[in-house]
C-alpha positions as CSV (number, residue, x, y, z in Angstrom):
1,M,31.8,-5.6,-25.8
2,A,30.0,-7.9,-23.6
3,V,33.0,-8.5,-20.8
4,A,32.9,-4.8,-21.0
5,L,29.4,-4.7,-20.3
6,G,30.4,-7.8,-18.0
7,L,33.0,-5.7,-15.8
8,L,30.3,-2.9,-15.9
9,L,27.5,-4.4,-14.0
10,A,29.3,-6.7,-11.8
11,A,31.6,-3.5,-10.4
12,P,30.3,-2.3,-6.5
13,G,28.6,0.9,-6.4
14,P,29.2,3.8,-4.7
15,S,30.1,3.2,-0.9
16,P,26.8,5.1,0.3
17,A,24.8,2.4,-1.3
18,L,26.8,-0.2,0.5
19,A,26.6,1.6,3.9
20,Y,22.8,1.6,3.9
21,D,21.9,1.5,7.8
22,P,18.4,0.9,8.8
23,D,18.2,2.3,11.9
24,A,18.8,5.5,10.6
25,T,16.6,5.1,7.6
26,F,13.9,3.6,10.1
27,A,15.0,6.4,12.9
28,A,12.2,8.0,14.9
29,G,10.8,11.2,13.3
30,T,11.2,10.0,9.9
31,W,8.6,11.5,7.6
32,I,7.8,9.3,4.7
33,A,5.7,10.5,1.8
34,G,5.2,8.1,-1.0
35,V,2.5,7.5,-4.1
36,L,0.7,4.1,-5.0
37,V,-0.9,2.7,-7.9
38,G,-2.5,-0.2,-8.5
39,G,-6.3,-2.2,-8.9
40,G,-8.1,-5.1,-8.6
41,T,-11.2,-7.2,-9.2
42,D,-14.2,-8.6,-7.0
43,L,-13.4,-12.5,-5.8
44,K,-16.8,-13.4,-6.3
45,F,-17.4,-15.4,-3.2
46,Q,-20.9,-14.1,-2.5
47,E,-23.8,-16.5,-2.8
48,F,-25.7,-14.8,-5.4
49,E,-24.6,-14.2,-8.8
50,P,-21.8,-10.9,-7.9
51,S,-21.4,-7.9,-9.8
52,D,-18.4,-7.6,-12.0
53,V,-16.3,-5.0,-10.2
54,S,-12.9,-4.0,-11.1
55,F,-10.8,-0.9,-10.3
56,V,-7.8,1.5,-10.8
57,N,-6.1,3.3,-7.5
58,L,-4.3,6.4,-6.8
59,L,-3.0,6.3,-3.2
60,P,-0.9,8.8,-2.0
61,R,0.6,8.5,1.6
62,V,2.2,10.4,4.5
63,S,3.2,9.0,7.6
64,L,5.4,9.1,10.7
65,L,7.9,6.7,12.1
66,P,7.2,7.8,15.8
67,W,9.7,4.8,17.4
68,E,12.8,4.1,17.1
69,P,13.2,0.6,15.5
70,F,12.6,-2.3,17.7
71,G,13.2,-6.1,18.2
72,R,15.8,-8.4,17.3
73,G,16.1,-11.1,14.5
74,W,13.7,-11.5,11.6
75,W,11.1,-9.2,13.4
76,K,13.1,-6.7,14.1
77,G,11.1,-3.8,12.7
78,A,9.9,-0.4,12.5
79,L,6.2,0.9,12.9
80,E,4.9,3.7,10.2
81,L,1.5,5.4,11.4
82,G,-0.3,7.7,8.1
83,L,-2.9,8.8,6.1
84,E,-3.3,7.5,2.4
85,G,-5.6,9.4,0.2
86,W,-8.2,7.1,-1.7
87,L,-9.2,7.6,-5.6
88,Q,-10.5,4.8,-7.4
89,Y,-12.3,4.8,-10.7
90,Y,-14.4,1.6,-11.5
91,V,-13.1,0.2,-14.3
92,Q,-16.5,-2.2,-14.6
93,P,-19.3,-0.7,-14.1
94,K,-17.4,2.1,-16.0
95,G,-17.3,5.5,-14.7
96,E,-18.1,5.4,-11.1
97,Y,-15.8,6.3,-8.4
98,A,-15.0,6.3,-4.8
99,L,-12.4,9.3,-3.1
100,G,-11.6,9.2,0.5
101,L,-9.0,9.2,3.1
102,K,-8.1,6.2,4.8
103,A,-5.9,5.8,8.5
104,A,-2.8,3.3,7.6
105,A,-0.4,1.1,9.8
106,R,2.5,-0.4,8.3
107,Y,4.9,-2.3,10.2
108,H,8.5,-3.0,8.2
109,F,10.9,-6.0,8.9
110,I,14.1,-4.2,8.4
111,D,16.4,-6.6,9.3
112,L,16.6,-8.2,6.3
113,G,19.2,-5.9,4.2
114,R,17.9,-3.5,1.3
115,F,14.8,-5.9,1.1
116,V,12.1,-4.4,3.7
117,P,8.9,-6.7,3.7
118,Y,6.0,-5.2,5.8
119,V,2.4,-5.9,6.7
120,E,-0.3,-3.2,6.6
121,F,-3.8,-2.3,7.9
122,L,-5.9,0.4,6.5
123,A,-9.4,2.1,7.5
124,G,-11.3,4.6,5.9
125,V,-14.2,6.6,4.3
126,G,-15.1,8.4,1.2
127,A,-18.0,9.2,-0.9
128,T,-18.8,7.4,-4.0
129,D,-21.1,7.2,-7.0
130,L,-21.0,2.9,-7.5
131,V,-24.0,1.6,-7.4
132,V,-24.4,-2.0,-7.8
133,K,-26.5,-4.9,-5.9
134,E,-23.9,-5.3,-3.5
135,I,-23.8,-1.5,-1.8
136,N,-26.1,1.5,-2.9
137,S,-24.5,4.6,-1.0
138,K,-22.6,7.8,-1.9
139,W,-20.9,7.4,1.9
140,T,-18.4,3.9,1.7
141,F,-16.2,2.7,4.2
142,V,-13.2,0.7,3.3
143,L,-10.9,-1.4,5.4
144,E,-7.5,-3.3,3.8
145,G,-5.0,-5.5,4.9
146,G,-2.1,-6.8,3.1
147,A,1.6,-7.7,2.8
148,G,4.7,-6.2,0.2
149,L,8.0,-6.1,-0.2
150,A,10.1,-3.0,-0.7
151,Y,13.4,-2.6,-1.8
152,M,15.8,0.9,-0.8
153,V,16.9,1.7,-3.8
154,T,18.8,4.6,-2.0
155,D,19.1,5.3,1.8
156,R,16.0,7.5,1.5
157,V,14.1,6.0,-1.5
158,A,11.9,2.9,-1.9
159,V,9.8,1.0,-4.2
160,S,7.8,-1.3,-3.2
161,A,4.8,-4.0,-4.7
162,G,2.1,-5.8,-2.5
163,A,-0.9,-7.4,-2.2
164,R,-4.2,-6.5,-0.6
165,L,-7.4,-7.9,0.9
166,Y,-10.3,-5.1,0.4
167,H,-14.0,-4.4,1.8
168,V,-15.9,-1.5,1.2
169,S,-19.6,-1.2,2.0
170,N,-21.5,1.6,4.0
171,A,-21.6,0.0,7.3
172,E,-25.4,-0.6,7.2
173,T,-26.0,2.8,6.7
174,K,-28.4,2.3,4.0
175,Q,-29.6,-1.2,2.0
176,P,-28.0,-2.8,0.3
177,N,-25.1,-3.4,2.1
178,L,-23.7,-6.8,1.2
179,G,-20.3,-4.9,0.4
180,V,-17.7,-5.6,-2.3
181,N,-14.6,-7.8,-1.4
182,A,-11.7,-8.0,-3.3
183,I,-7.9,-8.7,-4.0
184,E,-5.9,-5.6,-5.1
185,G,-2.3,-5.1,-6.2
186,V,-0.1,-1.8,-5.7
187,A,3.1,-0.7,-6.7
188,G,4.6,2.5,-5.7
189,V,7.9,4.9,-4.6
190,S,8.7,6.0,-1.2
191,W,11.1,9.4,0.3
192,F,12.0,9.4,3.6
193,F,12.6,12.5,4.9
194,P,14.8,12.6,8.8
């Protein structure tokens, strides 16, 4: 039984899986749809005793690869530009939310086979009912930067996990505006449509 299981696990997969071509997967004009889930907690590095903010997210995405992959070697990549929905529930303080829309830019490093590291930057605006001493406004602005790793399960489906630095504030539209700074983890799945 153990030998049979070992042979099954060691057997090569279907030939299309072995013929992965990152230039085709990340070709110009490819649309990407995906969804991420995640959460985070306040970094607590303010000079005063910060609020204990923690949250969970649901982040639907749609984006486009506007150009062909470029570069050579480890930095060969593809630039993805798109939008990410922002549905956030604050676990602490309980029962508060934020929702909005972010512009997203992600650079995929595609010359490492099915493992595709990426870096990303996001900026957006939304509405919230979060009231803590760091921020008090119905409008909220978010900036995020991060990195992660995707794995191309097939030529058209990727799973990913990453980490982001997160800053949310009201951009001085109301006081107080010290902002909340957090580290958040995200994981999700993406579908590529040529």
